[in-house]
N, C-alpha and C positions, 0 to 999 in steps of 0.2 A: 271295765274300761268304758269311758264315755266317748262318744263320737263327737267330733267338732263340726260335722256337716249338719247344717240346719235342715229342718224337715222340708223346706221348699225346694231343695235340690242343690243347685250350685252354691258355691261359697259366696256369701255376701248378697245373695238375691233377696233375702228377707229384709236386710237392712238398707237396700238401695232405694232411693227416693223415686217416685214415679216421674216419668219424663213428661213434661208439660207441653212439648211440641215447639217451644221457643228455642232458637239457636243458642248454644252455649257462648258465653263471651270468650273471644279469642285472647290468648295471652300475648302481650306485646313482646317483640323480640328484644332480647337484652343487648347491651352494648357489645358484648362479645360476639353475638350472632351477627350484628351489623358490621363489626370489624372483620369478621370472617368472610362476609359477603364481599366487602370492598377488596379484601386481600385476594379472594378468588377471581374477582373481575380484573384486577391488575395482572394476575398471573395469566389469565386468558388473553388479555390485550397486549401484553408485553412483547410477544413476537411480532405483532403487527406494527407496533410503535418502533421497534428496533429495525425492522425491515425497510423502512422508508429510506430513499436515497438522500444522501447528505452532500449533494453536489453544490459547490459554491459558485458555479458558473465558469470555473476555470477550464473545464473540459469542453464546454460549449464554445468558449472564446478560441481555444486552440483549434477546434474543428472548423470554425469560421475562417481562421487564418489559413488553414490548409486549403479550404475551398477557394479562397481568393488567389492563393498561389497557383492552384491548378488552372483557374480561369485565366490568369495572366499568362501562364506558360502556353496554354492552348491558343490564346490570342496571338502570342508571339510566333508560334509555329505556323498559324494560318496567314498572318500578315507580315511576318519577317521582323517585327519590332513591337515594343510595348505600345499601348495606346497613347497617342499624342495628336497634335493638330494635323500631322501628315497622314494619319490613318483614317481621318474622318470620311473623306470621299470614297476610299476603297470599301470601308464598312458600309456606307450608305448605298453604294451601287451593288455590293454583294448581297445585302439583306433586303434592300428595298424599303427600309424603314423611313417613316416620316417623323420619328422622334427627334428632338433636338440633341445633337451630339456635340461633345466638347464641353468646355466650361461655360457656365452662364456668363453673360456680359457683366463686366464690373460696373457697378454704380457707385458714384461718389456720394458720400454722405457728408454734408457740411453742417456743422453745428453753428447755429446762429445765436 
C-alpha cells in the first residue's frame, strides 16, 4: 500500500506556494450576499419603523379643545360668567395685569 501523505508532513504542504507577504486579494461579495445584508438590515430596522407614532393631529386637537373648555369653565366659576366686556375690570383688578384685555379695537380698511 502506498501512502498519500507527502514526505513534508501535512497534506498539500509540498504543493503549497510560498507566501510572499503581500495581502491576498479579497473576493467581492456576490449579489446574493448584498441582498442578504439589505434583508438583514430591514429585519433589524423594521420594529423601529413600525413603532413610530402615526398621530395625524386629531388627538392633539381634541386635547386642546378640552383645555379650552376647562379654562372657560374655571373662568366662569371664578367670575360668574364667561369672558366678555363686563368681566374685563374684575379680571384686571383681581390679577393686576397690565396686558390689554378684551378685543382689539376695530380698524376700518378702506380700499381706494
